TIVEXZA-800617 format. One record per residue (C-alpha): residue in three letters; x, y, z. Coordinates in pm, whole numbers, plus 32768, in hexadecimal, padded with zeros to 4 digits. Example, Ala and Ser with C-alpha at 12.3 -4.5 7.8 and 13.67 -1.06 7.14 Angstrom:
TIVEXZA-800617
ALA; 84CE; 7E3E; 830C
SER; 8557; 7F96; 82CA
END
This chain:
TIVEXZA-800617
MET; BA74; 2D22; B900
SER; B9BA; 2C50; B9FF
TYR; BA3A; 2B03; BA7D
LEU; B8F3; 2AB1; BB2B
LYS; B839; 2980; BAB5
THR; B6D0; 2962; BA4B
MET; B5FE; 2830; BA96
ASP; B63F; 27B7; B933
ASP; B7B8; 27E0; B962
TRP; B7B3; 2708; BA9A
MET; B6D6; 2600; B9FB
MET; B7DC; 258C; B903
ASP; B7C3; 243C; B85E
GLY; B87C; 238B; B973
VAL; B86F; 2238; BA13
GLY; B944; 2179; BB0A
THR; B9D4; 2043; BA69
LEU; BAB5; 1F82; BB5B
GLY; BADB; 1F53; BCCF
LYS; B97B; 1FBA; BD32
LYS; B949; 1FCD; BEAA
THR; B856; 2079; BF91
THR; B8D6; 2156; C0A7
ASN; B84F; 2234; C1B8
PRO; B940; 2359; C1D4
LYS; B98A; 2418; C311
GLN; B88D; 252E; C344
LYS; B994; 263E; C30E
SER; B9FC; 25A9; C1BD
TYR; B892; 2580; C156
ASP; B845; 26EC; C1A9
GLN; B97C; 2760; C0EF
VAL; B92E; 26A8; BFAC
HIS; B7C4; 271D; BFB2
PHE; B83F; 2883; BFE8
LEU; B934; 2859; BEC7
VAL; B81E; 27ED; BDDB
LEU; B73C; 290E; BE47
GLU; B853; 2A0F; BE39
HIS; B8A5; 29BA; BCCE
MET; B748; 29C0; BC3E
GLU; B6FA; 2AF2; BB6C
VAL; B58D; 2AE5; BBD6
VAL; B5FA; 2B04; BD44
GLU; B6E4; 2C2E; BD0C
PRO; B5E2; 2D3A; BD6E
TYR; B5A3; 2C82; BEB6
VAL; B718; 2C69; BEFE
LEU; B736; 2DE1; BED3
GLU; B5FD; 2E20; BFA3
HIS; B67C; 2D48; C0C1
LYS; B7D5; 2DEA; C0C3
GLN; B73A; 2F47; C0BD
LEU; B656; 2EE8; C1DE
LEU; B781; 2E6E; C2A9
VAL; B83E; 2FB1; C265
GLN; B710; 3085; C2C7
GLN; B6D9; 2FC2; C408
ASN; B84C; 2FC2; C460
PRO; B8E6; 3108; C3DF
ASP; BA17; 30E9; C4C1
ARG; BA7E; 2F96; C432
ASP; BB82; 2F67; C320
ASP; BB5B; 2EAD; C1D6
ALA; BBFE; 2D70; C25D
TRP; BAFD; 2D5B; C375
VAL; B9DE; 2D97; C280
SER; BA5F; 2C86; C198
LYS; BA82; 2B8C; C2B4
LYS; B927; 2BDD; C33C
HIS; B896; 2BC4; C1DA
MET; B92E; 2A6A; C1A8
LYS; B8A6; 29F5; C2F7
GLU; B742; 2A7B; C2D6
PHE; B6EE; 2A9A; C164
ASN; B65A; 293D; C12E
ASN; B555; 2965; C23F
TRP; B517; 2AD5; C1F2
LEU; B4CC; 2A86; C084
LYS; B3E2; 296D; C0E3
GLU; B31C; 2A59; C1C7
ARG; B32A; 2B75; C0C8
VAL; B28D; 2AB2; BFAA
THR; B198; 29DB; C071
GLY; B036; 2A3B; C019
SER; B096; 2B3C; BF11
ASP; AFC4; 2B21; BDD7
ILE; B09D; 2C00; BCFB
LEU; B1BC; 2B0C; BCDA
THR; B22D; 2A43; BBAF
ASP; B223; 28C8; BBBD
ASP; B3A0; 28C3; BBC8
ILE; B3B9; 2995; BD03
LYS; B2A5; 28CE; BDAD
LYS; B36C; 278A; BD7F
LEU; B4B9; 2807; BE00
PRO; B481; 285B; BF70
ALA; B3FE; 26FD; BFA9
ASP; B529; 2646; C032
PRO; B5B1; 252A; BF60
LEU; B584; 23CC; BFE7
PHE; B672; 2399; C10C
THR; B6DD; 2246; C089
MET; B7A8; 2290; BF52
MET; B855; 21BE; BE4D
THR; B9CD; 21B7; BE1E
TYR; BA83; 2135; BCEE
GLN; BBE6; 20E5; BC80
THR; BB9D; 214F; BB1A
TYR; BAA1; 2241; BA89
ASP; BA48; 228A; B91E
ILE; B9E9; 23F2; B8CF
ASN; B9A7; 2473; B771
GLY; BA7F; 236B; B6CB
TYR; BBA2; 237D; B7C2
THR; BBEE; 227C; B8CE
PHE; BC81; 22F9; BA14
TYR; BD2E; 2219; BB12
THR; BD83; 2237; BC7F
VAL; BEF9; 222F; BCC3
GLN; BED1; 20D9; BD64
HIS; BE26; 2047; BC31
ALA; BF1E; 20EB; BB43
LYS; C03A; 202B; BBED
LYS; BF99; 1EE7; BB71
SER; BF5B; 1F64; BA10
ILE; C028; 1FB5; B8E0
PHE; BF4B; 20E8; B8B5
GLN; BFA7; 2210; B98E
ASN; BE8D; 230D; B99E
SER; BE7C; 236B; BB0D
GLY; BEFC; 24CF; BAEB
VAL; BE22; 2604; BAD1
ARG; BE5E; 2775; BA93
ILE; BD6D; 2894; BAD0
ASP; BD8B; 2A0B; BADC
ALA; BD3C; 2A81; BC3B
TYR; BD53; 2BC4; BCFF
ASP; BE48; 2BDB; BE20
ASN; BE14; 2C9B; BF64
ASN; BE7C; 2DDE; BEB5
MET; BD74; 2DA4; BDA4
GLN; BE85; 2D61; BCA5
LYS; BE39; 2C55; BBA4
ALA; BF33; 2B39; BBA8
PRO; BF3B; 29D2; BB2B
TYR; BF03; 28BF; BC2B
TYR; BF8B; 2765; BBEB
GLY; BF29; 2631; BCAD
GLN; BF02; 24BC; BCA0
ILE; BDB3; 2413; BCD9
GLU; BDB1; 2363; BE28
GLU; BC3C; 2316; BE31
ILE; BB13; 2335; BD47
TRP; B9C9; 2381; BDF4
GLU; B872; 2385; BD51
LEU; B766; 2450; BE04
ASN; B5FB; 23F9; BDBF
TYR; B509; 2520; BDD1
LEU; B3DA; 2449; BD73
GLY; B3B3; 24DA; BC1A
PHE; B51C; 2504; BBB4
LYS; B672; 2489; BC1D
VAL; B7B8; 2545; BC49
ALA; B910; 24A6; BC33
LEU; BA25; 2543; BD03
PHE; BB99; 24F6; BCFA
LYS; BC4A; 2510; BE49
CYS; BDB0; 2574; BDFA
END
């Protein structure tokens, strides 16, 4: 079973509803959230594998932790270079390497598929308490385990063709 998302999975019927603000994140945070979006797109999966294999081939004496760290640091730019000018790509993959707008929107509440999610700060002012999330994630030993968190911030990335909402927990 794959937990990777397709473009359609990411483009849920979602919209920020309260507390809209614009922000310019720190470059490191911006790179991390863009990497997160790319890393979880099913259409990008073959490129993730290709990049990791390339790193292993070029650095056979390095361990998996080093490869993972190098992959996280370099994948965004590598993918952009890899798909630039290629005419065999789908429209989905052509859109993704383009960085989202640097100025992003933040919200205190966000409606997705009929559910309203709140930041912890907003939930303190409301009788409704929907700031908790649970996902199944893989730990460092590749064992699946539930992860629980509370939404601290809601970011909306704009890829000029689609938007992606991310919950910082």
